[in-house]
N, C-alpha and C positions, 0 to 999 in steps of 0.2 A: 530886516537883514536876514539873508538866507545863508545857512551854513551848508557847505558841501562836504560830503564824506570823502576823505583822501583815498579810501580803498573802494574803488568802483568795481563792478563785476568784471570788466575787461582786464583790469590790473590783476585782480586775484586769479582769473583764469590764465593769464599769461605767465604769472609766477608759478602756478601749478604745472603748466605745460613744461616750463623750463626745468623745474625740479624733477618731473617725471622723466624727461629726456636725460637729465644728468644721472639719475639712478639706473636707468636702463643701460646707458653707456658704461657706468661703473660696474654693473652686473655682467656685462658682456666682455669687458676687456681687463678689468682690474682683479675682480674676485677669482676668476679661474687661475690666475698666475700668482696668487699670494703665497702658495706653498713653495714656489721656487726660491723665495727668499730664505726659507727655513731649511732647505735641503743643501747639504754640503757633500760633495763627492770627492773624497780624498783618495789619493793613490794608496793602494794597499802595499805595505812593506813589512819586513820582519820586525817582530816586537817580542817583549818578554812574556806577554800574556794576551790571549784573545778575548775581547769583550765585544759582543754584538748587541747594539742598542735599537735596531729597527725590526719591525715585523712582530708577529705573534710569537709566543714562546716556542712553538714548534718550528717556525721559520728561523728563529734565532739559533736553536740547537743545530739545525741542518747547516746553516751558514757557518757556524763555528766549527763544525766537523769538517766541512769542505776546506776552510782555511787551514785547519790543523793538518789535513791530508796533503795539502799543497806545500806544507813545510814552513808556514809563516811564524809558528811558535810551537813550543813544547807543552804549553799549559793553556787550559781553557777556564775562564772564570764563570 
């Protein structure tokens, strides 16, 4: 009685090609757009205090001062 292996070379190669194509498509279309789900662009309106949470410390300070100069609040945190 002869036993045949379920995983022949052609099956393994076809699965690897499908996986490679899947990861290439994932890298081209999904990964570059992941950050868009995390970014929220709210309308700027008057508030009690200005808190800037994006960018480096230097950029935060400049953005807070710009918002203060535009009259959105009297205080900066």
